[in-house]
PDBQT receptor file of N, H, CA, C and O in Angstrom, charges set to zero:
ATOM      1  N   MET A   1    -139.897-150.851  62.310  1.00  0.00    +0.000 N 
ATOM      2  CA  MET A   1    -141.004-150.775  63.236  1.00  0.00    +0.000 C 
ATOM      3  C   MET A   1    -141.362-152.204  63.659  1.00  0.00    +0.000 C 
ATOM      4  O   MET A   1    -141.676-153.052  62.825  1.00  0.00    +0.000 OA
ATOM      5  N   THR A   2    -141.309-152.443  64.939  1.00  0.00    +0.000 N 
ATOM      6  H   THR A   2    -141.054-151.753  65.616  1.00  0.00    +0.000 HD
ATOM      7  CA  THR A   2    -141.585-153.780  65.439  1.00  0.00    +0.000 C 
ATOM      8  C   THR A   2    -143.078-153.968  65.690  1.00  0.00    +0.000 C 
ATOM      9  O   THR A   2    -143.849-153.009  65.720  1.00  0.00    +0.000 OA
ATOM     10  N   LEU A   3    -143.453-155.202  65.866  1.00  0.00    +0.000 N 
ATOM     11  H   LEU A   3    -142.826-155.981  65.841  1.00  0.00    +0.000 HD
ATOM     12  CA  LEU A   3    -144.853-155.521  66.125  1.00  0.00    +0.000 C 
ATOM     13  C   LEU A   3    -145.310-154.937  67.464  1.00  0.00    +0.000 C 
ATOM     14  O   LEU A   3    -146.438-154.459  67.578  1.00  0.00    +0.000 OA
ATOM     15  N   VAL A   4    -144.446-154.973  68.467  1.00  0.00    +0.000 N 
ATOM     16  H   VAL A   4    -143.529-155.361  68.375  1.00  0.00    +0.000 HD
ATOM     17  CA  VAL A   4    -144.799-154.441  69.786  1.00  0.00    +0.000 C 
ATOM     18  C   VAL A   4    -145.055-152.939  69.693  1.00  0.00    +0.000 C 
ATOM     19  O   VAL A   4    -146.020-152.432  70.264  1.00  0.00    +0.000 OA
ATOM     20  N   PHE A   5    -144.185-152.229  68.968  1.00  0.00    +0.000 N 
ATOM     21  H   PHE A   5    -143.401-152.641  68.504  1.00  0.00    +0.000 HD
ATOM     22  CA  PHE A   5    -144.368-150.790  68.810  1.00  0.00    +0.000 C 
ATOM     23  C   PHE A   5    -145.661-150.478  68.061  1.00  0.00    +0.000 C 
ATOM     24  O   PHE A   5    -146.382-149.548  68.423  1.00  0.00    +0.000 OA
ATOM     25  N   ALA A   6    -145.952-151.245  67.030  1.00  0.00    +0.000 N 
ATOM     26  H   ALA A   6    -145.366-152.000  66.735  1.00  0.00    +0.000 HD
ATOM     27  CA  ALA A   6    -147.172-151.029  66.247  1.00  0.00    +0.000 C 
ATOM     28  C   ALA A   6    -148.415-151.267  67.104  1.00  0.00    +0.000 C 
ATOM     29  O   ALA A   6    -149.383-150.512  67.017  1.00  0.00    +0.000 OA
ATOM     30  N   LEU A   7    -148.389-152.308  67.927  1.00  0.00    +0.000 N 
ATOM     31  H   LEU A   7    -147.602-152.921  67.998  1.00  0.00    +0.000 HD
ATOM     32  CA  LEU A   7    -149.533-152.587  68.796  1.00  0.00    +0.000 C 
ATOM     33  C   LEU A   7    -149.704-151.512  69.865  1.00  0.00    +0.000 C 
ATOM     34  O   LEU A   7    -150.829-151.122  70.177  1.00  0.00    +0.000 OA
ATOM     35  N   LYS A   8    -148.586-151.028  70.432  1.00  0.00    +0.000 N 
ATOM     36  H   LYS A   8    -147.672-151.345  70.179  1.00  0.00    +0.000 HD
ATOM     37  CA  LYS A   8    -148.678-149.949  71.413  1.00  0.00    +0.000 C 
ATOM     38  C   LYS A   8    -149.223-148.683  70.765  1.00  0.00    +0.000 C 
ATOM     39  O   LYS A   8    -150.051-147.988  71.354  1.00  0.00    +0.000 OA
ATOM     40  N   PHE A   9    -148.760-148.383  69.552  1.00  0.00    +0.000 N 
ATOM     41  H   PHE A   9    -148.087-148.948  69.074  1.00  0.00    +0.000 HD
ATOM     42  CA  PHE A   9    -149.242-147.200  68.849  1.00  0.00    +0.000 C 
ATOM     43  C   PHE A   9    -150.743-147.295  68.578  1.00  0.00    +0.000 C 
ATOM     44  O   PHE A   9    -151.479-146.333  68.802  1.00  0.00    +0.000 OA
ATOM     45  N   LEU A  10    -151.190-148.441  68.103  1.00  0.00    +0.000 N 
ATOM     46  H   LEU A  10    -150.593-149.222  67.922  1.00  0.00    +0.000 HD
ATOM     47  CA  LEU A  10    -152.621-148.622  67.846  1.00  0.00    +0.000 C 
ATOM     48  C   LEU A  10    -153.442-148.564  69.134  1.00  0.00    +0.000 C 
ATOM     49  O   LEU A  10    -154.534-147.995  69.155  1.00  0.00    +0.000 OA
ATOM     50  N   GLY A  11    -152.920-149.145  70.192  1.00  0.00    +0.000 N 
ATOM     51  H   GLY A  11    -152.033-149.607  70.175  1.00  0.00    +0.000 HD
ATOM     52  CA  GLY A  11    -153.620-149.106  71.476  1.00  0.00    +0.000 C 
ATOM     53  C   GLY A  11    -153.801-147.695  71.991  1.00  0.00    +0.000 C 
ATOM     54  O   GLY A  11    -154.883-147.326  72.446  1.00  0.00    +0.000 OA
ATOM     55  N   TRP A  12    -152.726-146.894  71.918  1.00  0.00    +0.000 N 
ATOM     56  H   TRP A  12    -151.847-147.194  71.548  1.00  0.00    +0.000 HD
ATOM     57  CA  TRP A  12    -152.830-145.500  72.365  1.00  0.00    +0.000 C 
ATOM     58  C   TRP A  12    -153.732-144.694  71.441  1.00  0.00    +0.000 C 
ATOM     59  O   TRP A  12    -154.489-143.841  71.905  1.00  0.00    +0.000 OA
ATOM     60  N   ALA A  13    -153.660-144.956  70.145  1.00  0.00    +0.000 N 
ATOM     61  H   ALA A  13    -153.045-145.649  69.769  1.00  0.00    +0.000 HD
ATOM     62  CA  ALA A  13    -154.524-144.244  69.200  1.00  0.00    +0.000 C 
ATOM     63  C   ALA A  13    -155.994-144.571  69.467  1.00  0.00    +0.000 C 
ATOM     64  O   ALA A  13    -156.843-143.680  69.454  1.00  0.00    +0.000 OA
ATOM     65  N   PHE A  14    -156.292-145.850  69.708  1.00  0.00    +0.000 N 
ATOM     66  H   PHE A  14    -155.602-146.574  69.718  1.00  0.00    +0.000 HD
ATOM     67  CA  PHE A  14    -157.672-146.243  69.985  1.00  0.00    +0.000 C 
ATOM     68  C   PHE A  14    -158.153-145.746  71.341  1.00  0.00    +0.000 C 
ATOM     69  O   PHE A  14    -159.356-145.736  71.600  1.00  0.00    +0.000 OA
ATOM     70  N   THR A  15    -157.249-145.341  72.198  1.00  0.00    +0.000 N 
ATOM     71  H   THR A  15    -156.271-145.349  71.988  1.00  0.00    +0.000 HD
ATOM     72  CA  THR A  15    -157.628-144.791  73.498  1.00  0.00    +0.000 C 
ATOM     73  C   THR A  15    -157.759-143.277  73.448  1.00  0.00    +0.000 C 
ATOM     74  O   THR A  15    -158.739-142.722  73.944  1.00  0.00    +0.000 OA
ATOM     75  N   LEU A  16    -156.786-142.609  72.858  1.00  0.00    +0.000 N 
ATOM     76  H   LEU A  16    -155.990-143.059  72.455  1.00  0.00    +0.000 HD
ATOM     77  CA  LEU A  16    -156.749-141.146  72.908  1.00  0.00    +0.000 C 
ATOM     78  C   LEU A  16    -157.712-140.469  71.936  1.00  0.00    +0.000 C 
ATOM     79  O   LEU A  16    -158.265-139.416  72.257  1.00  0.00    +0.000 OA
ATOM     80  N   VAL A  17    -157.920-141.040  70.776  1.00  0.00    +0.000 N 
ATOM     81  H   VAL A  17    -157.471-141.895  70.515  1.00  0.00    +0.000 HD
ATOM     82  CA  VAL A  17    -158.830-140.414  69.805  1.00  0.00    +0.000 C 
ATOM     83  C   VAL A  17    -160.269-140.391  70.329  1.00  0.00    +0.000 C 
ATOM     84  O   VAL A  17    -160.889-139.329  70.293  1.00  0.00    +0.000 OA
ATOM     85  N   PRO A  18    -160.832-141.498  70.811  1.00  0.00    +0.000 N 
ATOM     86  CA  PRO A  18    -162.194-141.404  71.368  1.00  0.00    +0.000 C 
ATOM     87  C   PRO A  18    -162.270-140.502  72.595  1.00  0.00    +0.000 C 
ATOM     88  O   PRO A  18    -163.275-139.820  72.802  1.00  0.00    +0.000 OA
ATOM     89  N   LEU A  19    -161.219-140.492  73.409  1.00  0.00    +0.000 N 
ATOM     90  H   LEU A  19    -160.403-141.045  73.242  1.00  0.00    +0.000 HD
ATOM     91  CA  LEU A  19    -161.224-139.608  74.572  1.00  0.00    +0.000 C 
ATOM     92  C   LEU A  19    -161.250-138.152  74.136  1.00  0.00    +0.000 C 
ATOM     93  O   LEU A  19    -161.983-137.350  74.715  1.00  0.00    +0.000 OA
ATOM     94  N   ALA A  20    -160.473-137.799  73.137  1.00  0.00    +0.000 N 
ATOM     95  H   ALA A  20    -159.877-138.450  72.667  1.00  0.00    +0.000 HD
ATOM     96  CA  ALA A  20    -160.455-136.417  72.638  1.00  0.00    +0.000 C 
ATOM     97  C   ALA A  20    -161.803-136.028  72.037  1.00  0.00    +0.000 C 
ATOM     98  O   ALA A  20    -162.283-134.914  72.247  1.00  0.00    +0.000 OA
ATOM     99  N   VAL A  21    -162.408-136.942  71.295  1.00  0.00    +0.000 N 
ATOM    100  H   VAL A  21    -162.019-137.847  71.125  1.00  0.00    +0.000 HD
ATOM    101  CA  VAL A  21    -163.734-136.664  70.720  1.00  0.00    +0.000 C 
ATOM    102  C   VAL A  21    -164.767-136.490  71.829  1.00  0.00    +0.000 C 
ATOM    103  O   VAL A  21    -165.580-135.566  71.786  1.00  0.00    +0.000 OA
ATOM    104  N   PHE A  22    -164.735-137.368  72.813  1.00  0.00    +0.000 N 
ATOM    105  H   PHE A  22    -164.075-138.118  72.849  1.00  0.00    +0.000 HD
ATOM    106  CA  PHE A  22    -165.670-137.274  73.935  1.00  0.00    +0.000 C 
ATOM    107  C   PHE A  22    -165.511-135.954  74.678  1.00  0.00    +0.000 C 
ATOM    108  O   PHE A  22    -166.502-135.300  75.001  1.00  0.00    +0.000 OA
ATOM    109  N   LEU A  23    -164.268-135.560  74.952  1.00  0.00    +0.000 N 
ATOM    110  H   LEU A  23    -163.463-136.092  74.690  1.00  0.00    +0.000 HD
ATOM    111  CA  LEU A  23    -164.055-134.304  75.666  1.00  0.00    +0.000 C 
ATOM    112  C   LEU A  23    -164.468-133.106  74.834  1.00  0.00    +0.000 C 
ATOM    113  O   LEU A  23    -164.998-132.134  75.373  1.00  0.00    +0.000 OA
ATOM    114  N   GLY A  24    -164.238-133.156  73.528  1.00  0.00    +0.000 N 
ATOM    115  H   GLY A  24    -163.808-133.945  73.089  1.00  0.00    +0.000 HD
ATOM    116  CA  GLY A  24    -164.657-132.061  72.662  1.00  0.00    +0.000 C 
ATOM    117  C   GLY A  24    -166.168-131.902  72.618  1.00  0.00    +0.000 C 
ATOM    118  O   GLY A  24    -166.684-130.789  72.715  1.00  0.00    +0.000 OA
ATOM    119  N   VAL A  25    -166.873-133.014  72.472  1.00  0.00    +0.000 N 
ATOM    120  H   VAL A  25    -166.454-133.918  72.393  1.00  0.00    +0.000 HD
ATOM    121  CA  VAL A  25    -168.335-132.966  72.454  1.00  0.00    +0.000 C 
ATOM    122  C   VAL A  25    -168.864-132.514  73.809  1.00  0.00    +0.000 C 
ATOM    123  O   VAL A  25    -169.800-131.716  73.877  1.00  0.00    +0.000 OA
ATOM    124  N   SER A  26    -168.274-133.016  74.883  1.00  0.00    +0.000 N 
ATOM    125  H   SER A  26    -167.514-133.663  74.829  1.00  0.00    +0.000 HD
ATOM    126  CA  SER A  26    -168.709-132.622  76.224  1.00  0.00    +0.000 C 
ATOM    127  C   SER A  26    -168.498-131.130  76.453  1.00  0.00    +0.000 C 
ATOM    128  O   SER A  26    -169.346-130.463  77.046  1.00  0.00    +0.000 OA
ATOM    129  N   PHE A  27    -167.369-130.607  75.984  1.00  0.00    +0.000 N 
ATOM    130  H   PHE A  27    -166.681-131.149  75.502  1.00  0.00    +0.000 HD
ATOM    131  CA  PHE A  27    -167.098-129.189  76.157  1.00  0.00    +0.000 C 
ATOM    132  C   PHE A  27    -168.147-128.352  75.420  1.00  0.00    +0.000 C 
ATOM    133  O   PHE A  27    -168.636-127.360  75.960  1.00  0.00    +0.000 OA
ATOM    134  N   ASN A  28    -168.491-128.742  74.203  1.00  0.00    +0.000 N 
ATOM    135  H   ASN A  28    -168.094-129.548  73.765  1.00  0.00    +0.000 HD
ATOM    136  CA  ASN A  28    -169.504-128.001  73.449  1.00  0.00    +0.000 C 
ATOM    137  C   ASN A  28    -170.881-128.095  74.102  1.00  0.00    +0.000 C 
ATOM    138  O   ASN A  28    -171.639-127.125  74.092  1.00  0.00    +0.000 OA
ATOM    139  N   MET A  29    -171.208-129.253  74.666  1.00  0.00    +0.000 N 
ATOM    140  H   MET A  29    -170.592-130.041  74.674  1.00  0.00    +0.000 HD
ATOM    141  CA  MET A  29    -172.495-129.400  75.351  1.00  0.00    +0.000 C 
ATOM    142  C   MET A  29    -172.536-128.558  76.610  1.00  0.00    +0.000 C 
ATOM    143  O   MET A  29    -173.558-127.939  76.907  1.00  0.00    +0.000 OA
ATOM    144  N   ILE A  30    -171.425-128.524  77.367  1.00  0.00    +0.000 N 
ATOM    145  H   ILE A  30    -170.595-129.027  77.126  1.00  0.00    +0.000 HD
ATOM    146  CA  ILE A  30    -171.371-127.713  78.582  1.00  0.00    +0.000 C 
ATOM    147  C   ILE A  30    -171.509-126.241  78.232  1.00  0.00    +0.000 C 
ATOM    148  O   ILE A  30    -172.210-125.497  78.916  1.00  0.00    +0.000 OA
ATOM    149  N   ARG A  31    -170.839-125.824  77.166  1.00  0.00    +0.000 N 
ATOM    150  H   ARG A  31    -170.270-126.429  76.609  1.00  0.00    +0.000 HD
ATOM    151  CA  ARG A  31    -170.921-124.422  76.752  1.00  0.00    +0.000 C 
ATOM    152  C   ARG A  31    -172.341-124.074  76.323  1.00  0.00    +0.000 C 
ATOM    153  O   ARG A  31    -172.836-122.993  76.641  1.00  0.00    +0.000 OA
ATOM    154  N   GLY A  32    -173.004-124.982  75.603  1.00  0.00    +0.000 N 
ATOM    155  H   GLY A  32    -172.602-125.861  75.344  1.00  0.00    +0.000 HD
ATOM    156  CA  GLY A  32    -174.383-124.736  75.182  1.00  0.00    +0.000 C 
ATOM    157  C   GLY A  32    -175.351-124.724  76.351  1.00  0.00    +0.000 C 
ATOM    158  O   GLY A  32    -176.246-123.881  76.414  1.00  0.00    +0.000 OA
ATOM    159  N   ALA A  33    -175.173-125.662  77.279  1.00  0.00    +0.000 N 
ATOM    160  H   ALA A  33    -174.446-126.347  77.228  1.00  0.00    +0.000 HD
ATOM    161  CA  ALA A  33    -176.060-125.708  78.449  1.00  0.00    +0.000 C 
ATOM    162  C   ALA A  33    -175.802-124.524  79.376  1.00  0.00    +0.000 C 
ATOM    163  O   ALA A  33    -176.716-124.052  80.053  1.00  0.00    +0.000 OA
ATOM    164  N   GLY A  34    -174.573-124.050  79.409  1.00  0.00    +0.000 N 
ATOM    165  H   GLY A  34    -173.830-124.433  78.860  1.00  0.00    +0.000 HD
ATOM    166  CA  GLY A  34    -174.249-122.915  80.267  1.00  0.00    +0.000 C 
ATOM    167  C   GLY A  34    -174.895-121.634  79.814  1.00  0.00    +0.000 C 
ATOM    168  O   GLY A  34    -175.103-120.726  80.619  1.00  0.00    +0.000 OA
ATOM    169  N   LYS A  35    -175.220-121.541  78.536  1.00  0.00    +0.000 N 
ATOM    170  H   LYS A  35    -175.052-122.278  77.882  1.00  0.00    +0.000 HD
ATOM    171  CA  LYS A  35    -175.914-120.352  78.045  1.00  0.00    +0.000 C 
ATOM    172  C   LYS A  35    -177.345-120.304  78.558  1.00  0.00    +0.000 C 
ATOM    173  O   LYS A  35    -177.920-119.223  78.687  1.00  0.00    +0.000 OA
ATOM    174  N   ASP A  36    -177.926-121.467  78.852  1.00  0.00    +0.000 N 
ATOM    175  H   ASP A  36    -177.459-122.345  78.747  1.00  0.00    +0.000 HD
ATOM    176  CA  ASP A  36    -179.310-121.529  79.328  1.00  0.00    +0.000 C 
ATOM    177  C   ASP A  36    -179.418-121.313  80.832  1.00  0.00    +0.000 C 
ATOM    178  O   ASP A  36    -180.317-120.611  81.296  1.00  0.00    +0.000 OA
ATOM    179  N   ASP A  37    -178.509-121.912  81.593  1.00  0.00    +0.000 N 
ATOM    180  H   ASP A  37    -177.779-122.482  81.216  1.00  0.00    +0.000 HD
ATOM    181  CA  ASP A  37    -178.627-121.866  83.045  1.00  0.00    +0.000 C 
ATOM    182  C   ASP A  37    -177.240-121.762  83.669  1.00  0.00    +0.000 C 
ATOM    183  O   ASP A  37    -176.341-122.537  83.341  1.00  0.00    +0.000 OA
ATOM    184  N   VAL A  38    -177.078-120.811  84.557  1.00  0.00    +0.000 N 
ATOM    185  H   VAL A  38    -177.808-120.181  84.823  1.00  0.00    +0.000 HD
ATOM    186  CA  VAL A  38    -175.790-120.585  85.201  1.00  0.00    +0.000 C 
ATOM    187  C   VAL A  38    -175.454-121.720  86.168  1.00  0.00    +0.000 C 
ATOM    188  O   VAL A  38    -174.280-122.058  86.325  1.00  0.00    +0.000 OA
ATOM    189  N   LEU A  39    -176.442-122.307  86.810  1.00  0.00    +0.000 N 
ATOM    190  H   LEU A  39    -177.395-122.032  86.682  1.00  0.00    +0.000 HD
ATOM    191  CA  LEU A  39    -176.204-123.407  87.751  1.00  0.00    +0.000 C 
ATOM    192  C   LEU A  39    -175.635-124.622  87.022  1.00  0.00    +0.000 C 
ATOM    193  O   LEU A  39    -174.710-125.266  87.517  1.00  0.00    +0.000 OA
ATOM    194  N   ILE A  40    -176.178-124.936  85.863  1.00  0.00    +0.000 N 
ATOM    195  H   ILE A  40    -176.930-124.413  85.461  1.00  0.00    +0.000 HD
ATOM    196  CA  ILE A  40    -175.655-126.058  85.076  1.00  0.00    +0.000 C 
ATOM    197  C   ILE A  40    -174.218-125.791  84.675  1.00  0.00    +0.000 C 
ATOM    198  O   ILE A  40    -173.373-126.684  84.739  1.00  0.00    +0.000 OA
ATOM    199  N   LEU A  41    -173.939-124.565  84.261  1.00  0.00    +0.000 N 
ATOM    200  H   LEU A  41    -174.625-123.840  84.209  1.00  0.00    +0.000 HD
ATOM    201  CA  LEU A  41    -172.579-124.201  83.868  1.00  0.00    +0.000 C 
ATOM    202  C   LEU A  41    -171.616-124.337  85.043  1.00  0.00    +0.000 C 
ATOM    203  O   LEU A  41    -170.525-124.885  84.884  1.00  0.00    +0.000 OA
ATOM    204  N   SER A  42    -172.001-123.851  86.210  1.00  0.00    +0.000 N 
ATOM    205  H   SER A  42    -172.887-123.406  86.339  1.00  0.00    +0.000 HD
ATOM    206  CA  SER A  42    -171.094-123.902  87.360  1.00  0.00    +0.000 C 
ATOM    207  C   SER A  42    -170.844-125.339  87.812  1.00  0.00    +0.000 C 
ATOM    208  O   SER A  42    -169.708-125.691  88.132  1.00  0.00    +0.000 OA
ATOM    209  N   LEU A  43    -171.872-126.168  87.844  1.00  0.00    +0.000 N 
ATOM    210  H   LEU A  43    -172.795-125.882  87.584  1.00  0.00    +0.000 HD
ATOM    211  CA  LEU A  43    -171.681-127.559  88.241  1.00  0.00    +0.000 C 
ATOM    212  C   LEU A  43    -170.839-128.318  87.218  1.00  0.00    +0.000 C 
ATOM    213  O   LEU A  43    -170.013-129.154  87.586  1.00  0.00    +0.000 OA
ATOM    214  N   SER A  44    -171.047-128.031  85.956  1.00  0.00    +0.000 N 
ATOM    215  H   SER A  44    -171.718-127.352  85.658  1.00  0.00    +0.000 HD
ATOM    216  CA  SER A  44    -170.251-128.678  84.913  1.00  0.00    +0.000 C 
ATOM    217  C   SER A  44    -168.797-128.255  84.994  1.00  0.00    +0.000 C 
ATOM    218  O   SER A  44    -167.902-129.083  84.824  1.00  0.00    +0.000 OA
ATOM    219  N   LEU A  45    -168.551-126.996  85.249  1.00  0.00    +0.000 N 
ATOM    220  H   LEU A  45    -169.278-126.324  85.387  1.00  0.00    +0.000 HD
ATOM    221  CA  LEU A  45    -167.172-126.526  85.352  1.00  0.00    +0.000 C 
ATOM    222  C   LEU A  45    -166.479-127.070  86.589  1.00  0.00    +0.000 C 
ATOM    223  O   LEU A  45    -165.273-127.316  86.562  1.00  0.00    +0.000 OA
ATOM    224  N   ILE A  46    -167.216-127.262  87.668  1.00  0.00    +0.000 N 
ATOM    225  H   ILE A  46    -168.195-127.063  87.691  1.00  0.00    +0.000 HD
ATOM    226  CA  ILE A  46    -166.639-127.890  88.857  1.00  0.00    +0.000 C 
ATOM    227  C   ILE A  46    -166.240-129.339  88.541  1.00  0.00    +0.000 C 
ATOM    228  O   ILE A  46    -165.152-129.782  88.909  1.00  0.00    +0.000 OA
ATOM    229  N   GLY A  47    -167.118-130.063  87.866  1.00  0.00    +0.000 N 
ATOM    230  H   GLY A  47    -168.002-129.703  87.567  1.00  0.00    +0.000 HD
ATOM    231  CA  GLY A  47    -166.791-131.434  87.476  1.00  0.00    +0.000 C 
ATOM    232  C   GLY A  47    -165.611-131.494  86.522  1.00  0.00    +0.000 C 
ATOM    233  O   GLY A  47    -164.758-132.372  86.654  1.00  0.00    +0.000 OA
ATOM    234  N   LEU A  48    -165.545-130.584  85.570  1.00  0.00    +0.000 N 
ATOM    235  H   LEU A  48    -166.238-129.871  85.462  1.00  0.00    +0.000 HD
ATOM    236  CA  LEU A  48    -164.432-130.534  84.637  1.00  0.00    +0.000 C 
ATOM    237  C   LEU A  48    -163.125-130.197  85.356  1.00  0.00    +0.000 C 
ATOM    238  O   LEU A  48    -162.072-130.739  85.021  1.00  0.00    +0.000 OA
ATOM    239  N   THR A  49    -163.193-129.321  86.321  1.00  0.00    +0.000 N 
ATOM    240  H   THR A  49    -164.049-128.880  86.593  1.00  0.00    +0.000 HD
ATOM    241  CA  THR A  49    -162.006-128.965  87.099  1.00  0.00    +0.000 C 
ATOM    242  C   THR A  49    -161.491-130.156  87.895  1.00  0.00    +0.000 C 
ATOM    243  O   THR A  49    -160.286-130.401  87.937  1.00  0.00    +0.000 OA
ATOM    244  N   ILE A  50    -162.391-130.891  88.522  1.00  0.00    +0.000 N 
ATOM    245  H   ILE A  50    -163.370-130.691  88.488  1.00  0.00    +0.000 HD
ATOM    246  CA  ILE A  50    -161.991-132.075  89.282  1.00  0.00    +0.000 C 
ATOM    247  C   ILE A  50    -161.371-133.115  88.350  1.00  0.00    +0.000 C 
ATOM    248  O   ILE A  50    -160.376-133.748  88.704  1.00  0.00    +0.000 OA
ATOM    249  N   PHE A  51    -161.951-133.297  87.162  1.00  0.00    +0.000 N 
ATOM    250  H   PHE A  51    -162.759-132.783  86.874  1.00  0.00    +0.000 HD
ATOM    251  CA  PHE A  51    -161.396-134.228  86.181  1.00  0.00    +0.000 C 
ATOM    252  C   PHE A  51    -159.987-133.816  85.774  1.00  0.00    +0.000 C 
ATOM    253  O   PHE A  51    -159.090-134.657  85.718  1.00  0.00    +0.000 OA
ATOM    254  N   LEU A  52    -159.784-132.549  85.493  1.00  0.00    +0.000 N 
ATOM    255  H   LEU A  52    -160.513-131.866  85.538  1.00  0.00    +0.000 HD
ATOM    256  CA  LEU A  52    -158.465-132.075  85.070  1.00  0.00    +0.000 C 
ATOM    257  C   LEU A  52    -157.432-132.173  86.188  1.00  0.00    +0.000 C 
ATOM    258  O   LEU A  52    -156.261-132.447  85.925  1.00  0.00    +0.000 OA
ATOM    259  N   ILE A  53    -157.847-131.954  87.422  1.00  0.00    +0.000 N 
ATOM    260  H   ILE A  53    -158.798-131.732  87.636  1.00  0.00    +0.000 HD
ATOM    261  CA  ILE A  53    -156.933-132.133  88.559  1.00  0.00    +0.000 C 
ATOM    262  C   ILE A  53    -156.505-133.596  88.638  1.00  0.00    +0.000 C 
ATOM    263  O   ILE A  53    -155.337-133.885  88.901  1.00  0.00    +0.000 OA
ATOM    264  N   GLY A  54    -157.436-134.518  88.414  1.00  0.00    +0.000 N 
ATOM    265  H   GLY A  54    -158.385-134.283  88.200  1.00  0.00    +0.000 HD
ATOM    266  CA  GLY A  54    -157.096-135.939  88.415  1.00  0.00    +0.000 C 
ATOM    267  C   GLY A  54    -156.141-136.301  87.293  1.00  0.00    +0.000 C 
ATOM    268  O   GLY A  54    -155.213-137.083  87.498  1.00  0.00    +0.000 OA
ATOM    269  N   VAL A  55    -156.358-135.738  86.102  1.00  0.00    +0.000 N 
ATOM    270  H   VAL A  55    -157.113-135.103  85.936  1.00  0.00    +0.000 HD
ATOM    271  CA  VAL A  55    -155.465-136.006  84.973  1.00  0.00    +0.000 C 
ATOM    272  C   VAL A  55    -154.060-135.502  85.265  1.00  0.00    +0.000 C 
ATOM    273  O   VAL A  55    -153.082-136.207  85.019  1.00  0.00    +0.000 OA
ATOM    274  N   VAL A  56    -153.955-134.288  85.788  1.00  0.00    +0.000 N 
ATOM    275  H   VAL A  56    -154.749-133.715  85.988  1.00  0.00    +0.000 HD
ATOM    276  CA  VAL A  56    -152.641-133.723  86.097  1.00  0.00    +0.000 C 
ATOM    277  C   VAL A  56    -151.949-134.536  87.183  1.00  0.00    +0.000 C 
ATOM    278  O   VAL A  56    -150.742-134.767  87.108  1.00  0.00    +0.000 OA
ATOM    279  N   THR A  57    -152.695-134.970  88.188  1.00  0.00    +0.000 N 
ATOM    280  H   THR A  57    -153.675-134.783  88.249  1.00  0.00    +0.000 HD
ATOM    281  CA  THR A  57    -152.119-135.790  89.252  1.00  0.00    +0.000 C 
ATOM    282  C   THR A  57    -151.583-137.110  88.704  1.00  0.00    +0.000 C 
ATOM    283  O   THR A  57    -150.475-137.523  89.046  1.00  0.00    +0.000 OA
ATOM    284  N   LEU A  58    -152.367-137.767  87.858  1.00  0.00    +0.000 N 
ATOM    285  H   LEU A  58    -153.267-137.431  87.580  1.00  0.00    +0.000 HD
ATOM    286  CA  LEU A  58    -151.904-139.031  87.276  1.00  0.00    +0.000 C 
ATOM    287  C   LEU A  58    -150.685-138.820  86.385  1.00  0.00    +0.000 C 
ATOM    288  O   LEU A  58    -149.763-139.635  86.402  1.00  0.00    +0.000 OA
ATOM    289  N   LEU A  59    -150.669-137.747  85.615  1.00  0.00    +0.000 N 
ATOM    290  H   LEU A  59    -151.418-137.085  85.601  1.00  0.00    +0.000 HD
ATOM    291  CA  LEU A  59    -149.501-137.465  84.780  1.00  0.00    +0.000 C 
ATOM    292  C   LEU A  59    -148.255-137.223  85.631  1.00  0.00    +0.000 C 
ATOM    293  O   LEU A  59    -147.168-137.686  85.286  1.00  0.00    +0.000 OA
ATOM    294  N   LEU A  60    -148.408-136.507  86.727  1.00  0.00    +0.000 N 
ATOM    295  H   LEU A  60    -149.291-136.131  87.007  1.00  0.00    +0.000 HD
ATOM    296  CA  LEU A  60    -147.259-136.263  87.602  1.00  0.00    +0.000 C 
ATOM    297  C   LEU A  60    -146.762-137.554  88.235  1.00  0.00    +0.000 C 
ATOM    298  O   LEU A  60    -145.553-137.756  88.353  1.00  0.00    +0.000 OA
ATOM    299  N   VAL A  61    -147.668-138.427  88.642  1.00  0.00    +0.000 N 
ATOM    300  H   VAL A  61    -148.650-138.263  88.546  1.00  0.00    +0.000 HD
ATOM    301  CA  VAL A  61    -147.256-139.665  89.303  1.00  0.00    +0.000 C 
ATOM    302  C   VAL A  61    -146.578-140.622  88.312  1.00  0.00    +0.000 C 
ATOM    303  O   VAL A  61    -145.544-141.214  88.622  1.00  0.00    +0.000 OA
ATOM    304  N   TYR A  62    -147.165-140.766  87.128  1.00  0.00    +0.000 N 
ATOM    305  H   TYR A  62    -148.005-140.285  86.876  1.00  0.00    +0.000 HD
ATOM    306  CA  TYR A  62    -146.648-141.761  86.193  1.00  0.00    +0.000 C 
ATOM    307  C   TYR A  62    -145.488-141.283  85.336  1.00  0.00    +0.000 C 
ATOM    308  O   TYR A  62    -144.677-142.100  84.899  1.00  0.00    +0.000 OA
ATOM    309  N   LEU A  63    -145.385-139.992  85.086  1.00  0.00    +0.000 N 
ATOM    310  H   LEU A  63    -146.043-139.329  85.441  1.00  0.00    +0.000 HD
ATOM    311  CA  LEU A  63    -144.372-139.523  84.161  1.00  0.00    +0.000 C 
ATOM    312  C   LEU A  63    -143.188-138.805  84.813  1.00  0.00    +0.000 C 
ATOM    313  O   LEU A  63    -142.235-138.443  84.124  1.00  0.00    +0.000 OA
ATOM    314  N   THR A  64    -143.236-138.599  86.112  1.00  0.00    +0.000 N 
ATOM    315  H   THR A  64    -144.010-138.894  86.672  1.00  0.00    +0.000 HD
ATOM    316  CA  THR A  64    -142.110-137.940  86.787  1.00  0.00    +0.000 C 
ATOM    317  C   THR A  64    -141.729-138.744  88.024  1.00  0.00    +0.000 C 
ATOM    318  O   THR A  64    -142.420-139.684  88.419  1.00  0.00    +0.000 OA
ATOM    319  N   ASN A  65    -140.632-138.357  88.611  1.00  0.00    +0.000 N 
ATOM    320  H   ASN A  65    -140.070-137.594  88.291  1.00  0.00    +0.000 HD
ATOM    321  CA  ASN A  65    -140.183-138.952  89.876  1.00  0.00    +0.000 C 
ATOM    322  C   ASN A  65    -140.493-138.008  91.034  1.00  0.00    +0.000 C 
ATOM    323  O   ASN A  65    -139.772-137.986  92.032  1.00  0.00    +0.000 OA
ATOM    324  N   LEU A  66    -141.554-137.237  90.900  1.00  0.00    +0.000 N 
ATOM    325  H   LEU A  66    -142.140-137.254  90.090  1.00  0.00    +0.000 HD
ATOM    326  CA  LEU A  66    -141.895-136.222  91.900  1.00  0.00    +0.000 C 
ATOM    327  C   LEU A  66    -142.238-136.822  93.253  1.00  0.00    +0.000 C 
ATOM    328  O   LEU A  66    -141.823-136.309  94.292  1.00  0.00    +0.000 OA
ATOM    329  N   LEU A  67    -142.999-137.912  93.238  1.00  0.00    +0.000 N 
ATOM    330  H   LEU A  67    -143.336-138.329  92.394  1.00  0.00    +0.000 HD
ATOM    331  CA  LEU A  67    -143.420-138.504  94.513  1.00  0.00    +0.000 C 
ATOM    332  C   LEU A  67    -142.529-139.669  94.881  1.00  0.00    +0.000 C 
ATOM    333  O   LEU A  67    -142.730-140.293  95.923  1.00  0.00    +0.000 OA
TER     334      LEU A  67
């Protein structure tokens, strides 16, 4: 295991773990708020949908030769 590989692994770990925790907490908050008000749920789901479309678009651009 080289130093470059170890640094890349740590960098991705320090990026993906907080992102996963943030998304998990956000999902639980959206689900809890959606039980109280349908408008909050719909606006949150629209925002989540736009975020996921952006993630899929970036994955397609960076990881494939599609474009």
